[in-house]
C-alpha positions in Angstrom: 166.0 -15.6 -71.7 168.6 -13.7 -69.6 169.9 -10.5 -70.2 173.6 -12.0 -70.2 172.4 -14.6 -72.7 171.1 -12.0 -75.1 174.1 -9.8 -74.9 176.3 -12.9 -75.7 174.2 -13.5 -78.7 174.9 -9.8 -79.9 178.5 -10.2 -79.2 178.8 -13.6 -81.0 179.3 -11.7 -84.3 182.6 -10.7 -83.1 183.6 -14.4 -83.0 182.5 -14.7 -86.4 184.3 -11.5 -87.6 187.5 -12.9 -86.1 187.3 -16.1 -88.0 186.4 -14.4 -91.1 189.1 -11.9 -90.7 192.0 -13.9 -89.3 191.2 -17.3 -90.2 191.2 -18.3 -86.4 190.8 -16.8 -82.9 187.1 -17.6 -82.6 187.2 -20.0 -79.7 189.5 -17.8 -77.8 186.6 -15.3 -77.7 183.6 -17.8 -77.6 184.5 -19.8 -74.2 185.0 -16.5 -72.2 181.9 -15.1 -73.7 179.7 -18.0 -72.9 181.3 -18.7 -69.4 181.3 -15.0 -68.2 178.5 -13.2 -70.2 176.0 -16.1 -71.2 176.4 -17.9 -67.6 177.3 -21.4 -69.1 179.4 -23.7 -67.1 183.1 -24.2 -68.1 182.4 -27.6 -69.7 179.3 -26.7 -71.4 181.0 -23.4 -72.7 183.9 -25.4 -74.3 181.4 -27.9 -75.7 179.3 -25.3 -77.2 182.1 -23.3 -78.6 183.2 -26.4 -80.4 180.0 -26.6 -82.2 179.9 -22.9 -82.9 183.4 -22.8 -84.3 183.0 -26.2 -86.1 179.8 -24.9 -88.1 181.3 -21.4 -88.7 184.8 -22.9 -89.8 183.1 -25.4 -92.2 181.0 -22.3 -93.8 184.2 -20.2 -94.2 186.1 -23.1 -95.9 183.6 -22.7 -98.9 184.8 -19.2 -99.4 188.5 -20.1 -99.3 188.2 -23.0 -101.5 186.7 -20.8 -104.2 189.8 -18.7 -104.0 191.9 -21.9 -104.4 193.3 -21.5 -100.8 192.5 -25.1 -99.5 194.8 -27.9 -99.9 192.4 -30.6 -99.3 194.8 -33.6 -99.1 197.1 -31.9 -96.5 194.1 -30.8 -94.6 192.5 -34.2 -94.5 195.7 -35.9 -93.4 196.3 -33.4 -90.6 192.6 -33.2 -89.6 192.3 -37.0 -89.4 195.2 -37.1 -86.8 193.9 -34.0 -85.0 190.3 -35.5 -85.0 191.8 -38.6 -82.9 193.5 -36.2 -80.6 190.6 -34.0 -80.2 188.4 -36.8 -79.2 190.7 -37.9 -76.6 191.3 -34.3 -75.4 187.6 -33.9 -75.2 187.1 -37.0 -73.0 189.8 -35.8 -70.8 188.8 -32.4 -70.6 185.1 -33.2 -69.7 186.4 -34.7 -66.5 188.7 -32.4 -65.4 187.9 -29.5 -62.8 186.2 -26.3 -64.1 189.0 -24.1 -62.7 191.7 -26.4 -64.2 190.1 -26.2 -67.8 189.8 -22.1 -67.5 193.1 -21.7 -66.2 194.5 -23.6 -69.0 192.5 -21.7 -71.4 193.8 -18.5 -69.9 197.3 -19.9 -70.7 196.3 -20.6 -74.1 195.0 -17.1 -74.5 198.2 -15.5 -73.4 200.3 -17.6 -75.6 198.1 -16.8 -78.6 197.9 -13.2 -77.7 201.9 -12.9 -77.5 202.2 -14.6 -80.8 199.7 -12.1 -82.4 201.2 -9.0 -81.0 204.7 -10.0 -81.9 203.5 -11.3 -85.2 205.3 -14.5 -84.8 204.4 -16.4 -87.8 206.7 -18.4 -90.2 207.6 -17.5 -93.6 206.3 -19.6 -96.5 209.4 -21.6 -97.9 210.6 -20.3 -101.1 210.8 -22.8 -104.4 209.3 -26.0 -105.2 207.5 -27.9 -102.2 209.3 -31.0 -101.0 207.3 -34.3 -100.6 204.8 -34.1 -97.8 206.4 -35.3 -94.5 203.4 -37.3 -93.7 204.7 -38.7 -90.3 205.5 -35.2 -88.9 202.0 -33.9 -90.0 200.2 -36.9 -88.3 202.3 -36.5 -85.2 201.7 -32.7 -85.2 198.1 -33.1 -86.0 197.6 -35.6 -83.0 199.3 -33.3 -80.5 197.4 -30.2 -81.6 194.1 -32.1 -81.6 194.8 -33.4 -78.1 195.6 -30.0 -76.6 192.8 -28.1 -78.2 190.2 -30.8 -77.7 190.9 -30.6 -74.0 190.7 -26.7 -73.4 188.2 -26.2 -76.4 190.6 -23.8 -78.4 190.2 -24.1 -82.3 194.0 -24.0 -82.6 194.2 -22.0 -85.7 197.3 -20.3 -84.2 198.9 -23.8 -83.8 197.6 -25.3 -87.1 198.7 -22.5 -89.4 202.4 -22.4 -88.3 202.4 -26.3 -88.7 201.2 -26.3 -92.3 203.7 -23.6 -93.3 206.7 -25.3 -91.7 205.7 -29.0 -92.1 203.5 -28.8 -95.2 205.2 -25.9 -97.1 201.9 -24.2 -97.6 201.8 -20.4 -98.3 200.0 -18.2 -95.8 196.7 -17.9 -97.6 196.7 -21.7 -98.3 197.6 -22.4 -94.7 194.6 -20.2 -93.2 192.1 -21.7 -95.7 193.3 -25.3 -95.0 193.4 -24.4 -91.1 189.6 -23.9 -91.2 188.9 -27.3 -92.6 190.9 -28.9 -89.9 189.3 -26.7 -87.2 186.0 -27.7 -88.4 187.0 -31.5 -88.3 188.4 -31.5 -85.0 185.9 -29.2 -83.4 183.1 -31.8 -84.0 185.2 -34.8 -82.7 186.2 -32.8 -79.5 182.5 -32.0 -79.2 181.7 -35.7 -79.3 184.3 -36.4 -76.6 182.6 -33.6 -74.5 179.1 -34.8 -75.2 179.8 -38.2 -73.6 179.4 -36.5 -70.1 178.1 -32.9 -70.9 174.8 -31.5 -72.0 174.2 -28.4 -74.1 171.3 -26.0 -74.1 170.8 -26.3 -77.8 168.5 -23.4 -78.4 170.7 -20.4 -77.6 173.8 -22.1 -79.1 172.0 -22.6 -82.5 171.0 -18.9 -82.4 174.6 -18.0 -81.6 175.8 -20.1 -84.5 173.7 -18.3 -87.0 175.1 -15.1 -85.7 178.6 -16.2 -85.7 178.3 -17.5 -89.3 176.9 -14.2 -90.5 179.7 -12.5 -88.6 182.3 -14.8 -90.5 180.8 -14.0 -94.0 181.2 -10.2 -93.0 184.7 -10.6 -91.9 185.5 -12.6 -94.8 184.3 -9.5 -97.1 186.0 -7.0 -95.1 189.4 -9.0 -94.9 190.2 -7.5 -98.4 190.2 -3.9 -97.1 191.7 -4.2 -93.4 195.5 -4.3 -92.9 196.1 -7.6 -91.5 199.2 -6.8 -89.2 197.3 -4.0 -87.6 194.2 -6.2 -87.0 196.1 -8.9 -85.7 198.0 -6.7 -83.0 194.7 -5.1 -82.0 193.1 -8.5 -81.7 196.1 -10.0 -79.7 195.9 -7.1 -77.1 192.1 -7.9 -76.8 192.9 -11.5 -76.1 195.7 -10.8 -73.8 193.4 -8.5 -71.6 190.7 -11.5 -71.6 193.3 -13.9 -70.6 194.3 -11.7 -67.6 190.5 -11.4 -66.8 190.2 -15.3 -66.8 193.1 -15.5 -64.2 191.6 -12.8 -61.9 188.2 -14.7 -62.2 189.4 -18.1 -61.6 192.3 -17.7 -59.2 192.7 -16.2 -55.8 193.1 -12.4 -56.0 196.7 -12.5 -55.1 197.6 -15.2 -57.6 195.7 -13.4 -60.3 197.3 -10.2 -59.7 200.5 -12.1 -59.7 199.7 -13.6 -63.1 198.8 -10.3 -64.5 202.0 -8.8 -63.3 204.0 -11.6 -64.9 202.3 -11.4 -68.1 202.8 -7.7 -68.4 206.4 -8.0 -67.5 206.9 -10.7 -70.2 205.2 -8.7 -72.8 207.4 -5.6 -72.0 210.5 -7.7 -72.1 209.5 -9.3 -75.5 208.6 -6.1 -77.2 211.9 -4.7 -75.9 213.9 -7.5 -77.4 211.8 -7.4 -80.7 212.6 -3.4 -81.0 216.5 -4.3 -80.3 216.4 -6.8 -83.2 214.6 -4.6 -85.5 217.1 -1.8 -84.8 220.2 -4.1 -85.2 218.7 -5.9 -88.4 
């Protein structure tokens, strides 16, 4: 067993912590960890991450369900559509060049990081919830499943806002329900990849166990850690890793250009956000 693989197993606890604390973000860490530390190919890393996140999310759902934070009907409706999209996305992603997948994943990391740093999350609607918008939830689930199934991201950062805006769920319920959906579509995305990708199951199973332990620790710590500060710190970490992906996968000039553009975009958004807060 290589030193990189052993290090990846140790660091896998961070994947679980992010899921337990934030209800998402695990795959954003898992794919670069498996690719650049454990030495997996891009396709194998994405497929393995789907299994790891699928199992960990399924275990985490139990803890959230005990608190009454899982809306099963909404979750299964959204999840069914996402599963169909994820399987198609997995089939497509397994046939795309590795560099395309990793650059697309880097773009997802940057988008996720900016949303977390700026704390862009919708407010739960006040008052009684309207009738469940079935068609909108099905369409949203299909699109989210397709995108995340292709690049391997669990999609919690896409699912949670959709559940709040379309399903009218509170934030705690949206986080708990999103873990159910992430688990469902992770396994179907994995099925799509396994049609043409093989996985070294030994280390993946060990990392899965470590990640589950991290998730249980994160769930316990979540009661004592300020969510806003945690999300911002995690966002900056993901942003830095996104830049690393661009520098690794693109020619140096393009990678540096992407880093400069991302830094400029972050600065502009933070400046505008500060202006909005001062005038509000």
